[in-house]
N, C-alpha and C positions, 0 to 999 in steps of 0.2 A: 587606721584611718576611717573614712568615715564610707559607711556602709553605701552599698550601689555607686559614689560616687564615678559616676563617667565623664569624660571630657566628649570636646565639639564631632569625633567621628564617632560616640554611642562606646566608648571602650573602659574599663575599668582604668582610673588612673592607675593603678599598683599591676598596670599588663605588662609585659615582654611578647616578643616576637619567639617564637625559634621555626627556622625556615627547615621544612619535609623534606629539601634533597640534602641542604652539606652540612646541619644542622644551626646553620649561623645564628644568634639572639641581635638580636637589639632591641631599642627601646620605641624611640619614634617611631606612627607614623605613617610607614610606606604602603605602595603597591607589590614589591617586590622587593628579594634579597639584595641586599648593598654585596654580595660578595657572592652570588652563581649566575642573581639576574631568575630563579624563582621564582613562581608564582602561586606556591604553595606549600602555607603555611600558615604557625596555628599564635597560640596567645597560653601567658601560662601567668598566671602571681610570683612578682616579686616579694619575699617578704620582709628578710633586713636587711642590711649594706649596711658598707664603711666611708664614713666620710672621708675622698681624698685629698680636695680642698675645701679653702672658700671664698670668699668676699666679700665686704660692704660697699655698702655702689652707698657714698650719701652725695654724688652731684645727681636727681632721676626729674624724670620728666613732670609735668604738669600733674596732678593728680598720683602719686607712686608717692607711696610712704616714701621718705628717709627715714635713716639708716634703714639700706633695705638686703638682708643680709643673704646669700646666693649660696650655694653646696656645689660642689662636685663629690656624686654619690654612686658606686660599686655595689653590684650584686654581681659578683661572678667577671664575666668576663661584657654585662652591660652598665654602661657610666650614663647620666642622665644629669643637668644641670637641672637643678627645683631652685624653689623659692625655700630657705631654712622657716621652720618657728619659731628656734632659738634665735637668740640675742646674741649667745655667745660661745657659738660651736666649737667645737675642738680636733683638727685631725686624727683619724682611733677614731670615733666614738663610731658605737653605732646608728644609723639609723635606720628610717623609716615613712610610710605612707602615715602622715599626718593632712587627708581629705588633700580639697582643695582652696585658692585662693581665686578675689577677681581682681588683676593687673590693674584695674579701671574703674566705673560704676558705667557695663552693661557691655565691661567687655568680654573675650573670651577669658573662662577657666584655667590653669592651672595647676600644675601639681605641685605638691606641699612636703617637704618634708620634717621630721624632729626626729629631739632622742630618745633612743631608747633609755625606759628606764636603769637612772645607774649612771648617764653620760653624761657629759657637759657641765 
């Protein structure tokens, strides 16, 4: 992952959240725990996950790359969807964060995943 890469909220793209009350874990930014509604939580780094599924989007909006490979990855109980840097992933591949990409010029930056060496 690119060192210091942060999203629009100022969080590292490889950080997830853990509730301080019920210990639920999630990825996408929220003000409260989706399970118990607690506002007490911390962040932790996601290291290596597993590609659970992927799809290739061939019909994209203007200025978005085609073909656009999107992957569903599991980091323990935390699951997220992100663009893949690899064009030929396989379910079961080990993945990690590979920095960010800009979907459209001037748009928000989003997380990107890549296969861990030796996979895919």
